[in-house]
MARZARO-646676 format. One line per field, with one value per residue: x, y, z of N, C-alpha, C in turn. Coordinates in Angstrom, 1 decimal, decimal comma. Layout:
N
n.px: X_...
n.py: Y_...
n.pz: Z_...
ca.px: X_...
ca.py: Y_...
ca.pz: Z_...
c.px: X_...
c.py: Y_...
c.pz: Z_...
This chain:
86
n.px: -4,9_-6,1_-4,5_-5,6_-8,5_-8,1_-6,9_-8,9_-10,9_-9,7_-9,4_-12,1_-12,7_-11,3_-11,0_-9,3_-6,8_-5,5_-4,5_-6,1_-4,5_-3,4_-5,3_-6,1_-3,8_-3,9_-6,2_-5,6_-3,4_-4,8_-6,0_-4,4_-3,4_-3,4_-5,5_-8,1_-11,4_-10,8_-12,4_-14,2_-12,6_-11,4_-13,8_-14,8_-12,8_-12,7_-15,3_-14,9_-13,1_-14,8_-16,2_-14,8_-15,9_-18,3_-19,8_-20,8_-22,1_-21,8_-19,5_-19,3_-21,4_-19,8_-17,6_-19,1_-19,7_-17,6_-16,6_-18,7_-18,6_-16,1_-15,7_-14,0_-12,7_-14,3_-13,7_-11,0_-9,8_-10,8_-9,7_-7,0_-6,7_-7,3_-5,0_-3,0_-3,6_-2,6
n.py: -36,2_-34,9_-33,4_-32,3_-32,0_-30,2_-27,9_-27,5_-26,6_-24,0_-22,8_-22,2_-20,7_-18,4_-17,5_-15,8_-16,5_-18,3_-19,0_-19,7_-21,5_-23,1_-24,0_-26,3_-27,8_-28,8_-30,3_-32,1_-33,4_-34,5_-36,3_-37,9_-39,3_-41,9_-42,2_-42,7_-42,5_-41,0_-39,6_-37,7_-36,1_-34,8_-34,2_-32,0_-30,2_-29,5_-28,6_-26,2_-24,6_-23,5_-22,0_-19,9_-18,0_-17,3_-19,9_-21,6_-23,9_-26,3_-27,2_-27,3_-29,3_-31,8_-31,5_-32,1_-34,6_-36,0_-36,0_-37,0_-39,9_-40,7_-40,1_-38,5_-35,6_-32,7_-30,3_-30,3_-30,0_-27,1_-25,9_-26,3_-24,4_-22,3_-22,0_-21,6_-19,3_-17,6
n.pz: 38,3_35,6_33,1_30,6_31,1_33,3_32,2_30,2_31,9_32,8_30,6_30,6_32,7_32,1_29,3_27,7_28,2_26,9_23,3_20,2_19,2_21,0_22,3_20,3_20,4_23,0_22,5_20,5_21,4_23,9_21,9_21,6_23,7_26,1_27,8_30,3_29,1_27,3_25,2_26,2_27,3_25,1_23,7_25,5_25,2_22,4_22,6_24,2_22,8_21,1_23,1_23,8_21,9_23,3_24,0_26,5_27,7_26,1_26,7_29,5_29,9_28,9_30,6_33,3_32,4_32,3_35,2_36,3_34,9_35,5_38,4_39,9_41,6_41,5_43,0_43,4_41,2_40,7_42,9_42,3_40,0_41,2_42,9_40,9_40,0_41,7
ca.px: -5,4_-6,0_-3,9_-6,5_-9,5_-7,8_-6,8_-10,5_-11,6_-8,7_-10,1_-13,6_-12,6_-10,6_-10,8_-8,4_-5,3_-4,8_-4,7_-6,7_-3,2_-2,9_-6,6_-5,8_-2,9_-4,6_-7,2_-4,9_-2,6_-5,7_-6,6_-3,4_-3,2_-3,6_-5,9_-9,4_-12,7_-10,1_-13,6_-14,8_-11,2_-11,5_-15,0_-14,8_-11,8_-13,3_-16,4_-14,3_-12,6_-16,2_-16,4_-14,2_-17,0_-19,4_-20,9_-19,8_-22,9_-21,7_-17,9_-19,5_-21,8_-18,8_-16,9_-19,8_-19,8_-15,8_-16,5_-19,4_-17,8_-14,5_-15,5_-13,2_-13,4_-14,0_-13,1_-9,7_-9,3_-11,0_-8,5_-5,8_-7,1_-7,1_-3,9_-2,4_-3,6_-1,5
ca.py: -34,9_-35,1_-31,9_-31,9_-31,4_-28,9_-26,9_-26,8_-25,8_-22,9_-22,2_-21,5_-19,8_-17,4_-17,9_-14,9_-17,0_-19,4_-19,2_-20,9_-22,8_-23,9_-25,1_-27,2_-28,4_-29,5_-31,4_-33,2_-34,2_-35,4_-37,3_-38,8_-39,8_-43,3_-41,8_-43,5_-41,5_-39,6_-39,1_-36,7_-34,7_-34,4_-33,4_-30,9_-29,6_-29,0_-27,2_-25,1_-23,9_-22,7_-21,2_-18,7_-17,2_-17,4_-21,1_-22,5_-24,8_-27,9_-27,4_-27,9_-30,4_-32,8_-31,6_-32,8_-36,1_-36,6_-35,8_-38,1_-41,3_-40,9_-39,9_-37,2_-34,6_-31,4_-29,3_-30,4_-29,1_-25,8_-25,4_-26,1_-23,4_-21,0_-22,0_-21,4_-17,6_-16,9
ca.pz: 37,7_33,8_32,6_29,8_31,7_34,1_30,9_29,9_33,0_33,0_29,6_30,4_33,6_31,6_28,1_26,8_28,9_25,9_22,2_19,7_18,9_22,8_22,5_19,4_20,6_24,0_22,0_19,9_22,7_24,4_21,5_21,4_25,2_26,5_29,2_30,4_29,1_26,1_24,5_27,3_27,4_23,4_23,2_26,1_24,5_21,3_23,0_24,9_21,6_20,7_24,2_23,4_21,2_24,1_24,1_27,5_28,0_25,7_27,3_30,8_29,9_28,8_31,9_34,0_32,1_33,0_36,3_36,6_34,9_36,3_39,8_40,1_42,4_40,8_43,9_43,3_40,2_41,0_44,0_41,8_39,2_42,3_43,1_39,5_40,0_42,7
c.px: -5,1_-5,6_-5,1_-7,7_-9,0_-7,4_-8,0_-11,3_-10,8_-9,3_-11,4_-13,5_-12,0_-10,1_-9,9_-6,6_-4,7_-5,0_-5,4_-5,9_-3,3_-4,3_-6,7_-5,2_-3,1_-5,6_-6,2_-3,8_-3,6_-6,1_-5,6_-2,9_-3,7_-4,5_-7,5_-10,5_-11,7_-11,3_-14,0_-14,0_-11,6_-12,7_-15,2_-13,9_-12,1_-14,5_-15,6_-13,7_-13,7_-16,4_-15,8_-14,9_-18,3_-20,2_-20,2_-20,8_-22,4_-20,2_-18,4_-20,2_-20,9_-18,1_-17,9_-19,6_-18,6_-16,1_-17,5_-19,1_-16,9_-14,6_-14,9_-13,6_-13,1_-13,5_-11,9_-9,3_-9,9_-10,3_-7,2_-5,9_-6,6_-5,9_-3,0_-2,4_-3,1_-0,3
c.py: -34,9_-33,7_-31,3_-31,3_-30,0_-27,6_-26,3_-25,9_-24,2_-22,3_-21,5_-20,8_-18,4_-17,5_-17,0_-15,5_-17,4_-18,8_-20,2_-22,1_-23,8_-24,6_-26,2_-28,1_-29,4_-30,6_-32,4_-34,0_-35,1_-36,7_-38,4_-39,7_-41,1_-42,6_-42,5_-42,3_-40,2_-38,8_-37,8_-35,5_-34,2_-33,4_-31,9_-29,9_-28,6_-28,0_-26,3_-24,1_-22,8_-22,1_-20,0_-17,5_-17,2_-18,6_-21,9_-23,6_-26,6_-28,1_-28,2_-28,8_-31,8_-32,7_-32,4_-34,2_-36,8_-36,7_-37,1_-39,5_-41,4_-41,0_-39,1_-36,0_-33,2_-30,3_-29,2_-29,7_-27,6_-25,4_-25,2_-24,6_-22,2_-20,9_-21,6_-20,1_-16,9_-16,9
c.pz: 36,5_33,5_31,3_30,3_32,5_33,0_30,3_30,9_33,1_32,0_29,9_31,7_33,4_30,3_27,1_27,3_27,6_24,5_21,3_19,3_20,0_22,7_21,7_19,8_22,1_23,3_21,2_20,8_23,2_23,7_21,2_22,7_25,6_27,8_29,0_30,0_28,1_25,7_25,2_27,0_26,0_23,2_24,2_25,7_23,0_21,6_23,8_23,9_21,0_21,7_24,2_22,7_21,9_24,6_25,1_28,0_27,3_26,5_28,7_30,8_29,7_30,2_32,8_33,7_32,4_34,3_36,9_36,6_35,4_37,9_40,4_40,8_41,8_41,6_43,7_42,2_40,1_41,9_43,3_40,6_39,9_42,6_42,1_39,7_40,6_42,7
């Protein structure tokens, strides 16, 4: 599971749970990480940062691209988000 993608999905689920500093830190860490398709992570994190102000569509576009390109199971991420809430 990609922690940067999980972070972005958590941010979209509840934008108030993270500070802008945490969002920027996630983006910076993602840009330094040696992970496949990091560009999608960076763009999703960037757009999720703007989603704090209400624009979720761009972030979801890049998340969809990430899952499309990697073939990863989005449901596993959603299940993890729910588990973390408990």
